C-alpha positions in Angstrom: -13.8 10.7 22.9 -10.2 9.8 21.9 -8.4 11.1 25.1 -4.0 11.2 25.0 -3.4 8.3 26.3 0.5 8.0 28.1 1.3 4.5 27.3 2.4 2.1 30.7 5.0 -0.1 28.5 2.6 -2.9 30.5 2.1 -5.6 27.7 -0.9 -8.0 28.1 -0.5 -11.3 26.1 -3.5 -12.8 24.1 -4.9 -16.4 24.9 -3.6 -18.8 22.3 -7.1 -19.4 21.5 -8.9 -16.1 21.6 -10.1 -14.3 19.0 -10.5 -10.1 19.3 -14.0 -9.4 16.9 -15.3 -6.0 16.1 -17.1 -4.5 12.6 -16.9 -0.9 11.9 -19.2 1.0 9.2 -17.3 2.0 6.4 -15.7 5.2 7.9 -14.0 3.1 10.7 -16.8 3.9 13.2 -17.1 0.4 15.4 -20.4 -1.7 15.3 -19.6 -4.2 17.1 -17.3 -5.5 19.5 -17.3 -9.6 21.0 -16.5 -9.2 24.8 -12.6 -10.7 24.0 -12.1 -7.1 22.3 -14.1 -5.2 25.1 -11.9 -7.2 27.9 -8.4 -6.6 25.7 -9.3 -2.8 24.9 -10.4 -2.3 28.6 -13.2 0.3 26.9 -17.0 -0.7 27.9 -19.1 -1.6 25.2 -21.1 1.6 25.4 -17.7 3.0 24.7 -16.2 2.0 22.1 -19.6 1.5 19.7 -20.0 4.4 17.9 -16.4 5.5 18.2 -13.1 5.8 15.4 -11.6 2.1 15.5 -8.2 4.3 15.8 -8.8 4.9 19.8 -7.4 1.7 20.5 -4.2 2.6 18.4 -1.0 2.2 20.1 1.7 5.8 18.9 4.5 2.6 18.3 2.5 2.0 14.7 3.4 3.8 12.1 0.5 6.1 9.8 1.8 4.4 6.8 0.8 1.0 8.0 -3.0 2.0 8.2 -2.7 3.9 5.3 -1.5 0.9 3.6 -4.3 -1.2 6.0 -7.1 1.4 4.9 -6.4 1.1 0.9 -6.2 -2.6 1.2 -9.5 -2.8 2.3 -11.4 0.1 0.6 -10.1 -1.7 -2.4 -12.1 -4.6 -1.4 -9.5 -6.7 -0.8 -8.6 -8.5 2.8 -5.6 -7.0 4.9 -3.3 -9.3 7.3 -0.9 -7.6 9.6 0.7 -7.3 13.0 -0.9 -4.1 14.4 0.3 -3.1 18.1 -2.9 -1.9 20.1 -3.4 0.4 23.5 -5.8 0.1 26.1 -7.6 2.6 27.5 -5.7 2.1 31.1 -2.1 2.7 28.4 -1.1 -1.3 28.1 -0.6 -2.7 24.9 -1.4 -6.1 23.6 0.0 -7.3 20.4 -2.2 -8.8 17.4 -2.1 -10.6 14.3 -5.3 -9.0 12.6 -7.4 -10.0 9.5 -9.7 -7.3 8.1 -12.4 -8.2 5.7 -14.8 -5.7 3.6 -18.5 -6.9 4.5 -19.7 -6.6 0.9 -23.9 -5.4 0.1 -25.8 -7.3 -2.9 -24.4 -4.7 -5.3 -20.8 -5.1 -4.2 -20.7 -1.9 -2.3 -18.6 -2.3 1.2 -20.7 -1.8 4.0 -18.2 -1.9 6.2 -15.3 -3.9 7.5 -14.9 -7.5 10.3 -11.6 -7.4 12.2 -10.7 -10.5 13.5 -7.3 -10.5 15.5 -5.4 -13.6 16.9 -2.4 -14.1 19.1 0.5 -13.5 17.0 3.6 -15.5 17.1 6.7 -13.2 19.2 9.1 -14.3 17.3 6.8 -13.1 14.2 6.0 -10.0 16.2 10.4 -9.6 17.3 10.8 -9.7 13.4 8.1 -6.5 12.4 9.5 -4.3 15.8 12.5 -3.2 13.4 10.6 -2.8 10.5 7.9 -0.8 12.3 10.5 1.8 14.3 12.8 2.6 11.5 9.1 3.4 9.6 8.0 5.7 12.8 11.6 7.3 12.5 10.8 8.4 9.3 7.6 9.3 9.5 8.9 11.7 11.9 11.7 13.3 10.4 9.2 14.4 7.2 7.7 15.6 9.4 2.9 15.8 9.7 2.8 16.2 5.6 5.3 13.8 4.3 5.1 11.3 7.1 2.6 8.2 5.6 4.9 9.2 2.6 8.1 8.5 4.3 7.1 5.9 6.3 5.3 4.2 3.4 9.0 4.4 1.6 10.8 2.6 4.6 8.2 -0.6 4.2 8.3 -0.6 -0.2 12.1 -0.2 0.2 12.1 -3.4 2.3 10.2 -5.4 0.3 12.5 -4.5 -3.1 15.2 -5.7 -0.8 13.8 -8.9 0.0 11.9 -9.8 -3.7 8.2 -10.0 -1.4 5.0 -8.2 -1.5 3.4 -6.8 1.4 1.8 -9.9 2.5 4.0 -12.5 2.1 6.1 -10.4 4.4 3.7 -11.1 6.8 2.8 -15.0 5.8 6.5 -15.2 6.3 7.3 -13.5 9.3 
């Protein structure tokens, strides 16, 4: 179902009390989306259920950021981050996301729940240059080494600031 959508540059801003909620299976296939997710994505519930969650991926987001998210949640840990998503019509919306694994009785991962809320505008202003540097490195490296190049930018930033990823995110 993933189609090429051209970003429009039009921003949708989440309302302060909104929570976007979605659930996926372990492979990232959407199994649930609340009405606010449906609203901001611009897709119908029927279009969303059964598709990859990356249907809302904005091209301004570095691939390395999603690799970090997947590595974190697949290891059974929670992930927090700022994400720029893209609606069906090409508009974008920023979220502060929290993704948590959903565990079965034997601690096996049954899927993931993502809860997104309205991000702080000053945090977005701080994370955008980081994502731009990561994207630039990914593009320069080419498809085969893109994720490693983007990750290296982030790792170097963390070393310079003396923080880990989660500390960086919560400091924004």
